[in-house]
LUMKOLTOR-576586 format. One record per residue: residue number from 1; residue in three letters; x, y, z of N, C-alpha, C in turn. Coordinates in pm, 1 decimal. Layout:
BEGIN
{rec NUM; "ALA"; {X; Y; Z}; {X; Y; Z}; {X; Y; Z}},
...
REM end
This chain:
BEGIN
{rec 1; "MET"; {-7763.7; -19.2; 1291.1}; {-7688.7; -10.3; 1164.5}; {-7740.5; -108.1; 1058.8}},
{rec 2; "THR"; {-7775.7; -79.0; 940.4}; {-7806.9; -168.1; 840.5}; {-7694.1; -164.6; 739.7}},
{rec 3; "VAL"; {-7678.0; -308.4; 715.9}; {-7569.2; -327.6; 613.3}; {-7584.6; -396.7; 509.6}},
{rec 4; "ILE"; {-7564.1; -400.2; 385.6}; {-7610.6; -474.2; 257.2}; {-7505.8; -536.1; 223.4}},
{rec 5; "LYS"; {-7514.4; -658.5; 151.1}; {-7400.7; -746.5; 94.9}; {-7312.7; -683.5; 25.7}},
{rec 6; "GLU"; {-7351.7; -575.2; -78.5}; {-7271.0; -515.7; -161.5}; {-7163.4; -430.8; -88.6}},
{rec 7; "GLU"; {-7203.6; -366.1; 30.5}; {-7144.1; -303.5; 110.5}; {-7012.6; -383.8; 163.0}},
{rec 8; "LEU"; {-7060.6; -501.9; 222.4}; {-6959.9; -582.7; 278.6}; {-6858.2; -629.8; 177.2}},
{rec 9; "ASP"; {-6890.3; -654.0; 62.9}; {-6809.2; -705.8; -44.3}; {-6731.2; -605.5; -78.9}},
{rec 10; "ALA"; {-6788.5; -472.6; -80.9}; {-6684.7; -378.2; -115.2}; {-6579.6; -379.4; -17.0}},
{rec 11; "LEU"; {-6642.4; -362.0; 130.2}; {-6517.6; -355.1; 214.8}; {-6405.9; -458.9; 236.5}},
{rec 12; "ARG"; {-6456.9; -579.1; 195.6}; {-6378.7; -688.8; 176.1}; {-6267.5; -669.8; 59.7}},
{rec 13; "ALA"; {-6315.0; -596.1; -36.5}; {-6221.2; -587.1; -169.8}; {-6125.4; -492.6; -121.6}},
{rec 14; "ASN"; {-6167.8; -375.0; -51.6}; {-6064.3; -269.3; -39.1}; {-5987.3; -296.9; 121.6}},
{rec 15; "LEU"; {-6010.9; -402.7; 175.4}; {-5950.0; -426.9; 286.9}; {-5807.5; -458.6; 261.0}},
{rec 16; "ALA"; {-5710.0; -398.6; 341.3}; {-5556.6; -395.5; 334.5}; {-5507.3; -546.1; 333.9}},
{rec 17; "LYS"; {-5463.5; -586.3; 239.5}; {-5411.5; -733.4; 262.6}; {-5256.6; -732.6; 271.6}},
{rec 18; "PRO"; {-5204.4; -809.4; 374.5}; {-5069.0; -813.0; 385.9}; {-4990.6; -903.7; 270.6}},
{rec 19; "GLU"; {-4920.9; -838.2; 198.5}; {-4853.9; -902.9; 95.8}; {-4718.2; -983.5; 149.7}},
{rec 20; "PRO"; {-4747.8; -1122.4; 140.5}; {-4619.2; -1178.4; 182.8}; {-4499.0; -1164.8; 71.6}},
{rec 21; "HIS"; {-4372.8; -1144.0; 137.2}; {-4254.2; -1124.6; 58.0}; {-4139.7; -1218.9; 113.4}},
{rec 22; "LEU"; {-4067.4; -1263.4; 27.0}; {-3938.1; -1322.4; 57.9}; {-3848.6; -1219.6; 124.6}},
{rec 23; "SER"; {-3793.6; -1272.7; 235.7}; {-3700.6; -1185.2; 287.0}; {-3613.3; -1284.5; 398.1}},
{rec 24; "LEU"; {-3480.1; -1271.9; 359.9}; {-3404.6; -1366.6; 448.9}; {-3342.3; -1299.0; 580.7}},
{rec 25; "THR"; {-3372.5; -1183.2; 618.1}; {-3329.5; -1100.1; 701.3}; {-3427.1; -1088.0; 819.4}},
{rec 26; "PRO"; {-3394.5; -1179.3; 939.6}; {-3499.0; -1163.0; 1045.4}; {-3506.2; -1038.9; 1117.5}},
{rec 27; "ASP"; {-3613.6; -1008.0; 1218.4}; {-3650.7; -904.2; 1263.6}; {-3607.6; -929.2; 1417.5}},
{rec 28; "GLY"; {-3605.6; -813.9; 1478.5}; {-3594.6; -798.7; 1623.1}; {-3454.4; -852.6; 1670.1}},
{rec 29; "MET"; {-3459.2; -929.0; 1789.9}; {-3339.5; -959.6; 1843.6}; {-3258.7; -1052.7; 1779.3}},
{rec 30; "THR"; {-3340.7; -1121.1; 1699.8}; {-3253.8; -1230.0; 1611.8}; {-3146.5; -1146.6; 1488.6}},
{rec 31; "GLU"; {-3223.5; -1041.7; 1447.7}; {-3164.6; -965.2; 1336.8}; {-3044.1; -915.8; 1403.9}},
{rec 32; "GLN"; {-3035.5; -863.9; 1539.8}; {-2933.7; -808.9; 1605.3}; {-2818.0; -911.8; 1637.0}},
{rec 33; "VAL"; {-2865.1; -1033.3; 1675.6}; {-2770.9; -1132.6; 1692.6}; {-2688.4; -1178.9; 1575.5}},
{rec 34; "VAL"; {-2771.6; -1189.4; 1462.8}; {-2715.3; -1209.6; 1324.5}; {-2608.0; -1120.3; 1304.2}},
{rec 35; "ASN"; {-2636.8; -987.9; 1291.6}; {-2583.3; -889.7; 1255.5}; {-2428.3; -883.1; 1350.2}},
{rec 36; "ASP"; {-2450.8; -904.9; 1471.7}; {-2347.2; -898.7; 1564.0}; {-2223.6; -1009.4; 1526.3}},
{rec 37; "GLU"; {-2274.2; -1143.0; 1512.0}; {-2214.6; -1242.8; 1457.4}; {-2150.1; -1222.3; 1323.5}},
{rec 38; "LEU"; {-2212.2; -1144.4; 1235.8}; {-2159.6; -1149.1; 1126.3}; {-2040.6; -1015.5; 1126.0}},
{rec 39; "TYR"; {-2047.4; -924.5; 1202.6}; {-1948.1; -828.4; 1234.5}; {-1837.3; -896.6; 1299.6}},
{rec 40; "LYS"; {-1849.7; -967.5; 1396.3}; {-1761.4; -1044.1; 1461.2}; {-1658.2; -1137.5; 1362.1}},
{rec 41; "SER"; {-1731.2; -1211.4; 1280.9}; {-1666.9; -1277.5; 1174.1}; {-1578.2; -1195.6; 1094.8}},
{rec 42; "GLN"; {-1635.6; -1094.7; 1040.2}; {-1567.6; -999.5; 933.0}; {-1429.1; -927.7; 1013.5}},
{rec 43; "LEU"; {-1455.4; -889.3; 1144.0}; {-1335.7; -853.5; 1214.2}; {-1235.2; -944.6; 1221.8}},
{rec 44; "LYS"; {-1287.9; -1065.0; 1260.8}; {-1169.0; -1167.8; 1306.7}; {-1101.5; -1184.3; 1148.4}},
{rec 45; "ARG"; {-1162.9; -1209.7; 1051.8}; {-1091.7; -1255.9; 930.1}; {-1021.2; -1102.2; 889.8}},
{rec 46; "LEU"; {-1066.0; -1000.9; 914.6}; {-974.7; -864.8; 902.2}; {-845.1; -886.8; 966.3}},
{rec 47; "LYS"; {-856.4; -892.0; 1102.9}; {-759.0; -911.6; 1186.0}; {-647.8; -1021.7; 1140.0}},
{rec 48; "THR"; {-693.7; -1134.9; 1115.9}; {-625.8; -1245.8; 1054.1}; {-537.0; -1184.0; 954.1}},
{rec 49; "GLY"; {-611.7; -1155.6; 839.7}; {-542.6; -1082.9; 712.3}; {-431.9; -987.2; 754.7}},
{rec 50; "GLU"; {-473.2; -894.1; 854.5}; {-361.0; -779.4; 868.0}; {-231.5; -851.6; 934.2}},
{rec 51; "ARG"; {-274.5; -937.9; 1025.3}; {-169.5; -1018.7; 1103.7}; {-75.6; -1101.1; 1003.5}},
{rec 52; "SER"; {-153.6; -1173.3; 904.7}; {-65.1; -1243.4; 799.6}; {25.1; -1144.9; 705.6}},
{rec 53; "LEU"; {-39.1; -1030.1; 688.9}; {25.5; -960.0; 597.8}; {147.0; -873.6; 675.9}},
{rec 54; "ALA"; {129.2; -856.7; 801.4}; {240.3; -814.7; 887.0}; {348.7; -897.8; 890.2}},
{rec 55; "ASN"; {306.6; -1040.7; 921.0}; {422.8; -1141.2; 945.8}; {496.3; -1144.3; 806.4}},
{rec 56; "ALA"; {423.6; -1153.4; 656.6}; {483.7; -1177.0; 543.9}; {590.1; -1058.6; 539.9}},
{rec 57; "GLN"; {547.6; -928.0; 577.6}; {625.3; -802.7; 566.2}; {765.0; -819.5; 658.9}},
{rec 58; "GLU"; {744.1; -874.7; 787.2}; {846.8; -898.8; 871.0}; {956.0; -1011.4; 801.9}},
{rec 59; "LYS"; {890.5; -1091.9; 767.3}; {973.1; -1209.3; 681.6}; {1062.5; -1153.4; 579.1}},
{rec 60; "LEU"; {975.8; -1081.8; 481.2}; {1051.1; -1022.0; 373.8}; {1164.0; -922.1; 405.0}},
{rec 61; "ARG"; {1133.0; -848.7; 532.5}; {1247.3; -730.3; 559.3}; {1348.8; -811.7; 619.2}},
{rec 62; "ALA"; {1360.0; -910.2; 691.5}; {1452.7; -1022.2; 747.3}; {1526.1; -1089.1; 640.2}},
{rec 63; "ASP"; {1440.0; -1144.7; 547.5}; {1527.5; -1203.8; 437.9}; {1590.0; -1110.4; 356.0}},
{rec 64; "LEU"; {1558.8; -978.1; 355.7}; {1642.2; -903.0; 264.1}; {1746.7; -847.7; 326.7}},
{rec 65; "ASN"; {1737.5; -832.4; 455.9}; {1861.2; -805.5; 554.7}; {1956.5; -912.2; 568.1}},
{rec 66; "GLU"; {1916.8; -1026.7; 553.8}; {2021.0; -1132.5; 547.2}; {2085.0; -1137.3; 422.5}},
{rec 67; "VAL"; {2028.6; -1115.5; 316.0}; {2068.4; -1105.5; 189.2}; {2158.9; -1007.7; 172.5}},
{rec 68; "ARG"; {2136.4; -888.6; 212.5}; {2224.1; -763.3; 211.6}; {2343.7; -812.8; 293.0}},
{rec 69; "ASN"; {2327.3; -844.3; 398.8}; {2438.6; -881.3; 494.7}; {2534.0; -970.6; 446.3}},
{rec 70; "LYS"; {2464.9; -1100.1; 382.7}; {2574.1; -1166.1; 304.3}; {2643.3; -1115.8; 191.1}},
{rec 71; "GLY"; {2596.6; -1041.4; 134.4}; {2656.4; -1002.7; 21.0}; {2771.8; -873.5; 82.8}},
{rec 72; "LYS"; {2737.0; -821.1; 158.0}; {2825.2; -725.0; 239.4}; {2951.3; -791.7; 308.5}},
{rec 73; "GLU"; {2922.3; -899.8; 380.1}; {3005.0; -973.8; 438.0}; {3120.3; -1046.6; 350.0}},
{rec 74; "ARG"; {3039.6; -1097.2; 228.4}; {3135.6; -1164.0; 145.3}; {3223.2; -1065.2; 60.3}},
{rec 75; "GLY"; {3165.9; -947.5; 33.1}; {3253.8; -839.4; -0.3}; {3373.7; -792.7; 72.4}},
{rec 76; "GLU"; {3340.7; -793.0; 189.8}; {3432.2; -720.3; 305.1}; {3541.6; -836.7; 321.0}},
{rec 77; "PHE"; {3491.5; -965.1; 321.3}; {3578.6; -1069.5; 311.1}; {3704.0; -1085.1; 209.9}},
{rec 78; "ASN"; {3637.0; -1065.4; 88.2}; {3716.7; -1051.3; -23.3}; {3826.5; -936.0; -26.5}},
{rec 79; "ALA"; {3756.1; -821.0; 3.6}; {3833.9; -713.3; -0.9}; {3951.0; -707.5; 108.4}},
{rec 80; "ILE"; {3934.9; -781.3; 226.6}; {4044.4; -794.9; 324.8}; {4131.5; -880.3; 269.0}},
{rec 81; "SER"; {4090.7; -1000.2; 221.7}; {4178.5; -1132.2; 195.2}; {4263.8; -1101.3; 66.1}},
{rec 82; "HIS"; {4232.1; -1004.2; -27.3}; {4314.8; -975.7; -138.4}; {4408.0; -847.9; -92.1}},
{rec 83; "THR"; {4419.8; -795.7; 7.5}; {4525.1; -674.7; 26.9}; {4639.5; -734.4; 64.0}},
{rec 84; "HIS"; {4741.7; -637.4; 41.8}; {4882.7; -669.2; 47.5}; {4925.4; -706.1; 204.9}},
{rec 85; "ALA"; {4856.4; -641.8; 298.4}; {4888.6; -669.0; 441.6}; {4837.7; -817.3; 459.3}},
{rec 86; "CYS"; {4710.9; -839.8; 421.9}; {4677.2; -987.0; 448.5}; {4764.8; -1088.1; 392.8}},
{rec 87; "ASN"; {4819.5; -1058.1; 256.0}; {4924.1; -1153.5; 203.5}; {5024.7; -1176.5; 290.4}},
{rec 88; "GLN"; {5076.1; -1054.9; 335.0}; {5201.2; -1068.9; 405.7}; {5208.6; -1157.9; 548.9}},
{rec 89; "LYS"; {5062.6; -1142.7; 598.4}; {5061.1; -1228.9; 726.4}; {5041.5; -1362.4; 690.6}},
{rec 90; "LEU"; {5010.6; -1407.2; 570.6}; {5034.0; -1538.2; 552.5}; {5163.9; -1583.6; 550.3}},
REM end
Protein backbone atom coordinates (compact mmCIF):
# COMPACT_ATOMS: atom_id res chain seq x y z
CA MET A 1 0.00 0.00 0.00
CA THR A 2 1.45 3.27 -1.09
CA VAL A 3 0.46 6.47 0.68
CA ILE A 4 1.49 9.95 -0.19
CA LYS A 5 1.85 12.92 2.10
CA GLU A 6 -1.20 14.72 0.63
CA GLU A 7 -3.43 11.75 1.41
CA LEU A 8 -2.19 11.66 4.99
CA ASP A 9 -2.77 15.42 5.35
CA ALA A 10 -6.28 15.02 3.93
CA LEU A 11 -7.00 12.16 6.33
CA ARG A 12 -5.73 14.24 9.25
CA ALA A 13 -7.88 17.19 8.19
CA ASN A 14 -11.00 15.02 7.88
CA LEU A 15 -10.36 13.13 11.10
CA ALA A 16 -13.23 13.54 13.54
CA LYS A 17 -12.04 15.62 16.43
CA PRO A 18 -13.82 15.52 19.76
CA GLU A 19 -14.93 19.01 20.57
CA PRO A 20 -14.58 19.80 24.23
CA HIS A 21 -17.61 21.47 25.76
CA LEU A 22 -18.32 22.72 29.22
CA SER A 23 -20.73 20.51 31.08
CA LEU A 24 -21.44 20.55 34.77
CA THR A 25 -23.41 17.33 34.60
CA PRO A 26 -21.33 14.30 35.48
CA ASP A 27 -21.83 10.98 33.70
CA GLY A 28 -22.40 7.44 34.89
CA MET A 29 -22.80 6.50 38.53
CA THR A 30 -21.74 9.95 39.68
CA GLU A 31 -24.69 11.44 37.77
CA GLN A 32 -27.09 8.98 39.38
CA VAL A 33 -25.78 9.72 42.87
CA VAL A 34 -26.01 13.48 42.26
CA ASN A 35 -29.57 13.15 40.92
CA ASP A 36 -30.58 10.97 43.87
CA GLU A 37 -29.19 13.49 46.35
CA LEU A 38 -30.93 16.34 44.55
CA TYR A 39 -34.23 14.43 44.60
CA LYS A 40 -33.86 13.63 48.30
CA SER A 41 -33.10 17.24 49.21
CA GLN A 42 -36.06 18.50 47.15
CA LEU A 43 -38.35 15.90 48.73
CA LYS A 44 -37.13 16.86 52.23
CA ARG A 45 -37.75 20.54 51.52
CA LEU A 46 -41.22 19.74 50.16
CA LYS A 47 -42.16 17.67 53.22
CA THR A 48 -40.83 20.37 55.56
CA GLY A 49 -42.90 22.99 53.75
CA GLU A 50 -46.03 20.84 53.84
CA ARG A 51 -45.54 20.15 57.55
CA SER A 52 -45.02 23.85 58.25
CA LEU A 53 -48.14 24.75 56.31
CA ALA A 54 -50.19 22.06 58.09
CA ASN A 55 -48.97 23.30 61.50
CA ALA A 56 -49.86 26.88 60.61
CA GLN A 57 -53.31 25.76 59.46
CA GLU A 58 -53.91 23.82 62.70
CA LYS A 59 -52.79 26.82 64.77
CA LEU A 60 -55.05 29.14 62.79
CA ARG A 61 -58.04 26.84 63.31
CA ALA A 62 -57.31 26.48 67.04
CA ASP A 63 -56.92 30.25 67.46
CA LEU A 64 -60.10 30.87 65.50
CA ASN A 65 -62.01 28.38 67.66
CA GLU A 66 -60.64 30.02 70.78
CA VAL A 67 -61.70 33.47 69.60
CA ARG A 68 -65.15 32.22 68.63
CA ASN A 69 -65.62 30.48 71.98
CA LYS A 70 -64.48 33.51 73.95
CA GLY A 71 -67.06 35.62 72.20
CA LYS A 72 -69.75 32.98 72.68
CA GLU A 73 -68.94 32.48 76.36
CA ARG A 74 -68.93 36.23 76.96
CA GLY A 75 -72.23 36.58 75.15
CA GLU A 76 -73.81 33.72 77.11
CA PHE A 77 -72.49 35.09 80.39
CA ASN A 78 -73.90 38.54 79.65
CA ALA A 79 -77.22 37.08 78.50
CA ILE A 80 -77.59 34.99 81.68
CA SER A 81 -76.39 37.70 84.08
CA HIS A 82 -78.82 40.27 82.73
CA THR A 83 -81.96 38.17 83.07
CA HIS A 84 -84.66 38.78 85.63
CA ALA A 85 -84.17 35.27 87.11
CA CYS A 86 -80.49 35.93 87.72
CA ASN A 87 -81.19 39.24 89.39
CA GLN A 88 -83.71 37.64 91.76
CA LYS A 89 -81.12 35.11 92.88
CA LEU A 90 -78.79 37.92 93.87
